[in-house]
C-alpha positions as a Markdown table, in Angstrom:
| # | Residue | x | y | z |
|---|---|---|---|---|
| 1 | Met | -105.6 | 30.2 | 154.1 |
| 2 | Cys | -109.0 | 29.1 | 155.4 |
| 3 | Lys | -107.9 | 25.5 | 155.5 |
| 4 | Ser | -104.8 | 26.5 | 157.5 |
| 5 | Ile | -106.9 | 28.6 | 160.1 |
| 6 | Val | -109.4 | 25.8 | 160.6 |
| 7 | Trp | -106.6 | 23.3 | 161.1 |
| 8 | Arg | -105.0 | 25.6 | 163.7 |
| 9 | Ile | -108.2 | 25.9 | 165.7 |
| 10 | Ile | -108.5 | 22.1 | 165.8 |
| 11 | Gly | -104.9 | 21.8 | 166.7 |
| 12 | Val | -105.0 | 24.4 | 169.5 |
| 13 | Ile | -107.9 | 22.6 | 171.2 |
| 14 | Trp | -106.2 | 19.2 | 170.7 |
| 15 | Leu | -102.8 | 20.2 | 171.9 |
| 16 | Ala | -104.0 | 22.1 | 174.9 |
| 17 | Ser | -106.1 | 19.1 | 176.0 |
| 18 | Ile | -103.2 | 16.6 | 175.7 |
| 19 | Thr | -100.7 | 19.0 | 177.3 |
| 20 | Trp | -103.1 | 19.5 | 180.3 |
| 21 | Ile | -103.5 | 15.8 | 180.7 |
| 22 | Phe | -99.7 | 15.3 | 181.2 |
| 23 | Thr | -98.6 | 18.6 | 182.8 |
| 24 | Arg | -101.6 | 19.9 | 184.8 |
| 25 | Ser | -100.0 | 23.3 | 184.4 |
| 26 | Trp | -102.0 | 26.1 | 182.7 |
| 27 | Ile | -98.9 | 28.1 | 182.3 |
| 28 | Gln | -97.1 | 25.3 | 180.4 |
| 29 | Val | -100.3 | 24.5 | 178.5 |
| 30 | Ser | -100.6 | 28.1 | 177.4 |
| 31 | Ala | -96.9 | 28.5 | 176.5 |
| 32 | Ile | -96.6 | 25.2 | 174.6 |
| 33 | Thr | -99.9 | 25.7 | 172.7 |
| 34 | Phe | -99.2 | 29.3 | 171.8 |
| 35 | Ile | -95.6 | 28.8 | 170.6 |
| 36 | His | -96.4 | 25.6 | 168.7 |
| 37 | His | -99.4 | 27.0 | 166.9 |
| 38 | Ala | -97.9 | 30.3 | 166.1 |
| 39 | Thr | -95.0 | 28.4 | 164.5 |
| 40 | Phe | -97.1 | 25.9 | 162.7 |
| 41 | Leu | -99.4 | 28.5 | 161.2 |
| 42 | Val | -96.5 | 29.3 | 158.9 |
| 43 | Val | -95.2 | 25.8 | 158.7 |
| 44 | Phe | -98.6 | 24.4 | 157.5 |
| 45 | Tyr | -98.9 | 27.1 | 154.8 |
| 46 | Leu | -95.4 | 26.4 | 153.5 |
| 47 | His | -96.0 | 22.6 | 153.7 |
| 48 | Glu | -99.2 | 23.0 | 151.6 |
| 49 | Arg | -97.4 | 25.2 | 149.0 |
| 50 | Ala | -94.6 | 22.6 | 148.7 |
| 51 | Trp | -97.1 | 19.8 | 148.0 |
| 52 | Ala | -99.5 | 21.8 | 145.8 |
| 53 | Glu | -97.8 | 20.7 | 142.5 |
| 54 | Ser | -97.2 | 17.1 | 143.4 |
| 55 | Lys | -98.2 | 14.5 | 140.8 |
| 56 | Met | -98.3 | 11.7 | 143.3 |
| 57 | Arg | -101.4 | 9.4 | 143.4 |
| 58 | Pro | -103.9 | 11.1 | 145.7 |
| 59 | Lys | -104.2 | 8.4 | 148.4 |
| 60 | Leu | -100.4 | 8.0 | 148.6 |
| 61 | Lys | -100.0 | 11.8 | 148.6 |
| 62 | Tyr | -102.3 | 12.2 | 151.6 |
| 63 | Ala | -100.3 | 9.6 | 153.5 |
| 64 | Val | -96.9 | 11.0 | 152.6 |
| 65 | Lys | -98.1 | 14.6 | 153.4 |
| 66 | Ala | -99.4 | 13.5 | 156.7 |
| 67 | Ile | -96.1 | 11.7 | 157.6 |
| 68 | Thr | -93.9 | 14.6 | 156.6 |
| 69 | Tyr | -96.1 | 17.2 | 158.4 |
| 70 | Glu | -97.0 | 15.4 | 161.6 |
| 71 | Ile | -94.2 | 13.0 | 162.2 |
| 72 | Val | -91.1 | 14.7 | 160.8 |
| 73 | Leu | -92.0 | 18.4 | 161.4 |
| 74 | Gly | -94.3 | 17.8 | 164.3 |
| 75 | Asn | -92.0 | 15.7 | 166.4 |
| 76 | Ile | -89.0 | 17.9 | 165.9 |
| 77 | Ile | -90.7 | 21.2 | 166.5 |
| 78 | Leu | -93.2 | 20.2 | 169.2 |
| 79 | Gly | -90.5 | 18.2 | 171.0 |
| 80 | Leu | -88.2 | 21.1 | 171.1 |
| 81 | Ile | -90.9 | 23.5 | 172.3 |
| 82 | Thr | -92.2 | 21.1 | 174.9 |
| 83 | Tyr | -88.8 | 20.5 | 176.3 |
| 84 | Ala | -87.9 | 24.2 | 176.3 |
| 85 | Val | -91.1 | 25.0 | 178.3 |
| 86 | Thr | -91.2 | 22.0 | 180.7 |
| 87 | Arg | -87.5 | 21.1 | 180.9 |
| 88 | Asn | -88.8 | 17.6 | 181.5 |
| 89 | Pro | -88.0 | 14.8 | 178.9 |
| 90 | Tyr | -90.8 | 12.7 | 180.2 |
| 91 | His | -93.4 | 15.4 | 179.6 |
| 92 | Met | -91.8 | 16.1 | 176.2 |
| 93 | Thr | -92.1 | 12.5 | 175.2 |
| 94 | Leu | -95.7 | 12.0 | 176.4 |
| 95 | Val | -97.0 | 15.3 | 174.9 |
| 96 | Thr | -95.2 | 14.9 | 171.6 |
| 97 | Gly | -95.9 | 11.2 | 171.2 |
| 98 | Val | -99.6 | 11.3 | 171.9 |
| 99 | Tyr | -100.2 | 14.5 | 170.1 |
| 100 | Ile | -98.3 | 13.5 | 166.9 |
| 101 | Gln | -99.8 | 10.0 | 166.7 |
| 102 | Ser | -103.4 | 11.2 | 167.1 |
| 103 | Lys | -102.9 | 14.2 | 164.8 |
| 104 | Leu | -101.5 | 12.0 | 162.1 |
| 105 | Ile | -104.9 | 10.3 | 161.8 |
| 106 | Leu | -106.8 | 13.6 | 162.1 |
| 107 | Tyr | -104.6 | 15.2 | 159.4 |
| 108 | Tyr | -105.1 | 12.4 | 156.9 |
| 109 | Ile | -108.9 | 12.7 | 157.4 |
| 110 | Tyr | -108.9 | 16.5 | 157.3 |
| 111 | Asp | -106.8 | 16.7 | 154.2 |
| 112 | Trp | -108.9 | 14.0 | 152.4 |
| 113 | Leu | -112.1 | 15.9 | 153.3 |
| 114 | Trp | -110.8 | 19.2 | 151.9 |
| 115 | Ser | -109.5 | 17.7 | 148.7 |
| 116 | Arg | -112.7 | 15.6 | 148.2 |
| 117 | Asn | -114.9 | 18.6 | 148.3 |
| 118 | Gly | -112.5 | 20.9 | 146.3 |
| 119 | Asp | -112.0 | 24.3 | 148.0 |
| 120 | Val | -114.4 | 24.1 | 150.9 |
| 121 | Arg | -115.9 | 27.5 | 151.7 |
| 122 | Ile | -116.5 | 28.3 | 155.4 |
């Protein structure tokens, strides 16, 4: 649970910053960031549970987890949310593309740090 909460905090700040760069609208930034992270608090937990029993080699596991989480789930869900709020396919593409690509790298590092140190206590 702690891992999920910390990841959400990082994600909120990251998504709000990227959305602001492309939309310059605090209303859209707030709506996209809130809806996305409320949804992904549950999605992240379910994704972690689904991968908990995987016997895949660790380095491969981190990469595949990151791809399924950020690219597959992230693109679909964030794209739909961004389009619903902005009604602008250009903003949808920019926000989703930049956020997902950058978070893919962050997720891989974050997941590796948590697993490297066991259950990190905060």
